[in-house]
C-alpha positions as CSV (number, residue, x, y, z in Angstrom):
1,M,-10.0,83.2,114.3
2,S,-7.2,85.4,112.7
3,D,-7.5,85.5,109.2
4,W,-4.4,83.2,108.7
5,A,-5.7,81.0,111.2
6,T,-8.6,80.3,108.9
7,F,-7.0,79.9,105.9
8,R,-4.1,77.6,108.0
9,Q,-7.1,75.4,108.9
10,E,-8.5,75.3,105.8
11,A,-5.2,74.4,103.9
12,F,-3.7,72.3,106.7
13,G,-6.5,71.1,108.5
14,E,-6.8,70.8,112.5
15,P,-3.9,72.1,114.3
16,Y,-3.5,69.5,116.6
17,L,-3.4,66.8,113.9
18,V,-0.9,69.1,111.9
19,W,1.2,68.8,115.1
20,H,0.3,65.5,115.9
21,D,0.8,63.6,112.2
22,G,3.3,66.5,110.8
23,P,1.8,68.7,108.1
24,D,0.8,67.8,104.7
25,F,1.6,70.5,102.2
26,T,-0.4,69.4,99.4
27,E,-3.5,72.0,99.6
28,F,-1.3,74.8,100.4
29,Q,0.7,73.8,97.3
30,S,-2.5,73.9,95.2
31,R,-4.1,77.5,96.9
32,F,-0.3,78.9,96.4
33,A,-0.3,77.9,92.5
34,A,-3.4,78.9,92.1
35,D,-2.9,82.3,93.7
36,P,0.3,82.9,94.8
37,E,0.0,86.6,96.3
38,L,-2.9,85.4,98.3
39,A,-1.0,82.5,100.0
40,T,2.5,84.7,100.4
41,R,0.1,87.3,102.1
42,M,-1.1,84.7,104.4
43,L,2.3,83.3,105.3
44,A,3.6,86.6,106.3
45,A,0.5,87.3,108.5
46,G,1.6,83.8,109.9
47,L,5.3,84.7,110.3
48,A,3.7,87.6,112.3
49,E,1.6,85.9,114.3
50,G,4.6,83.4,115.2
51,D,3.8,80.5,113.9
52,Q,6.6,78.2,112.5
53,L,4.4,76.6,110.2
54,A,4.4,79.6,107.9
55,A,8.2,79.4,108.0
56,Q,8.1,76.1,107.4
57,T,6.2,76.2,104.7
58,P,8.2,78.2,101.7
59,R,10.6,75.4,101.4
60,E,8.1,73.2,100.2
61,L,7.0,75.1,97.1
62,T,8.0,75.3,93.6
63,L,9.0,78.8,93.4
64,T,10.2,81.1,90.6
65,D,13.2,83.4,90.8
66,G,11.5,86.6,92.2
67,Q,9.1,84.1,94.4
68,R,12.2,83.1,96.0
69,A,13.4,86.3,96.6
70,T,10.2,87.6,98.3
71,F,10.7,84.4,100.9
72,V,14.2,84.8,101.2
73,R,13.5,88.8,102.3
74,M,10.5,88.0,104.5
75,L,12.4,84.8,106.5
76,T,15.2,87.4,106.9
77,E,13.2,89.8,108.4
78,A,11.2,87.7,110.5
79,L,14.4,86.3,112.5
80,P,15.3,88.7,114.8
81,D,12.3,88.7,116.5
82,A,11.2,85.2,116.0
83,N,10.3,82.7,118.7
84,G,12.7,79.7,118.8
85,G,10.2,77.9,116.3
86,V,10.0,80.3,113.8
87,Q,14.0,80.9,114.2
88,L,14.9,77.2,113.6
89,E,12.4,76.8,111.0
90,A,12.8,80.1,109.3
91,A,16.6,79.4,109.1
92,A,16.3,76.0,107.8
93,S,13.8,77.4,104.9
94,L,16.3,80.1,104.0
95,F,19.5,77.2,103.6
96,A,17.0,75.3,101.5
97,L,16.1,78.5,99.3
98,T,19.8,80.1,99.0
99,G,21.7,77.0,99.6
100,E,23.8,79.3,102.1
101,P,25.2,77.2,105.0
102,A,25.7,80.2,107.3
103,W,22.0,79.7,107.9
104,A,23.1,77.0,110.1
105,A,23.9,78.9,113.2
106,P,20.3,80.3,114.0
107,V,19.3,76.6,113.9
108,A,22.3,75.9,116.1
109,A,21.5,78.6,118.6
110,V,18.4,77.1,119.1
111,L,19.4,73.8,119.7
112,A,22.1,75.4,122.4
113,S,19.4,77.2,124.3
114,A,17.6,77.0,127.5
115,L,14.2,76.5,125.2
116,F,11.6,74.0,125.8
117,W,13.0,70.3,124.8
118,S,10.6,69.6,122.1
119,V,11.8,72.4,120.3
120,R,15.6,71.6,120.6
121,I,14.7,68.4,119.1
122,D,13.7,70.0,116.3
123,A,16.7,72.2,115.9
124,A,18.8,68.9,116.0
125,M,16.7,67.2,113.4
126,R,16.6,70.4,111.2
127,L,20.6,70.3,111.3
128,R,20.8,67.5,109.1
129,P,20.9,69.1,105.9
130,F,23.3,71.3,106.5
131,P,27.4,70.5,105.7
132,P,29.0,69.6,109.3
133,T,31.4,72.2,110.7
134,A,33.8,71.8,113.6
135,S,31.4,74.3,115.6
136,L,28.1,72.6,114.7
137,V,29.7,69.0,115.4
138,A,30.5,70.7,118.8
139,V,26.9,72.4,119.1
140,L,25.4,68.4,118.7
141,A,27.8,67.2,120.9
142,D,27.0,69.0,123.7
143,A,23.6,68.3,123.1
144,V,24.7,64.4,123.1
145,R,25.3,65.4,126.7
146,D,21.8,66.8,127.6
147,P,19.6,65.7,130.7
148,E,16.4,65.3,128.1
149,Y,16.6,61.8,126.3
150,L,15.2,63.0,123.2
151,V,17.4,65.5,122.5
152,R,20.7,63.7,123.0
153,Y,18.8,60.8,120.7
154,H,18.1,63.4,118.0
155,S,21.2,65.1,118.2
156,A,22.9,61.6,117.8
157,N,21.2,60.5,114.8
158,T,22.1,64.1,113.2
159,L,26.0,63.4,113.9
160,L,25.6,59.8,113.0
161,A,23.9,61.0,109.4
162,W,27.0,63.2,109.0
163,A,29.4,60.2,109.6
164,G,27.5,58.3,106.6
165,R,26.3,55.9,109.0
166,P,22.6,54.6,109.4
167,A,21.0,57.8,111.2
168,D,19.0,55.8,113.8
169,V,21.2,55.5,117.0
170,S,19.2,52.4,118.6
171,E,20.8,50.0,115.6
172,D,23.9,50.8,117.4
173,E,24.1,48.8,120.5
174,T,26.9,50.3,121.9
175,L,25.9,53.6,121.5
176,F,22.3,53.5,122.2
177,G,23.3,51.6,125.6
178,L,25.5,55.0,126.4
179,L,22.6,57.4,125.5
180,T,19.7,55.8,127.0
181,P,20.4,56.1,131.2
182,D,18.9,58.9,132.5
183,D,21.4,59.6,135.1
184,E,24.6,58.9,134.1
185,P,26.3,61.7,132.4
186,E,29.6,59.9,132.0
187,S,27.9,57.5,129.5
188,W,26.7,60.5,127.6
189,E,30.2,61.9,127.6
190,R,31.6,59.1,125.9
191,A,28.9,58.9,123.1
192,A,29.6,62.5,122.9
193,E,33.1,61.8,121.9
194,Q,32.6,58.8,119.8
195,L,30.2,60.7,117.8
196,A,31.9,63.8,117.1
197,A,35.3,61.7,116.4
198,A,33.2,59.7,113.7
199,V,32.4,62.9,111.8
200,P,34.8,63.9,109.1
201,L,35.2,67.1,108.6
202,P,37.0,69.1,105.8
203,P,40.7,70.4,106.8
204,V,41.1,73.8,108.0
205,T,42.5,76.3,105.3
206,A,45.1,79.3,106.7
């Protein structure tokens, strides 16, 4: 195994369980506190290997200003050649570290892409903390029209959250009924229109 793979397993556990149950960052946070230089080098190695967990982890850490600047530079440099999973997690981490809403663009690009549905589901969920804009609402509304049900479902949930409503579309019988049929794009279209219209947007300024 590579140095990153060994470190990853020690810090996070078996890769399958990390994927299945989601990562627990407790051990990595302890290792970062004890030896931040080593942990940072390992995350850089993980990014180089295309591991989206390495892109996700920086936003889970308590950082000094200097450490934050290091991770911002590292993640920014990784973006141009990143696979879809790293791209969306790096952009989500950059937003968490900088507060810059422009980092939504790489996440939205993954959602609008032809990548495998599981990556696009993650993109739909990662957009939720960003402030809504007309362009982001449009991307999510398009995803509500997606042939893959889970992409429709998670995109709808992000739009509901932006609308200030309970962010689980299954609690809305009407919308859920429009989303669930597998081969009824007309229903998906109605759901997309209703969800997009419900999101309040700031007024356009000249």
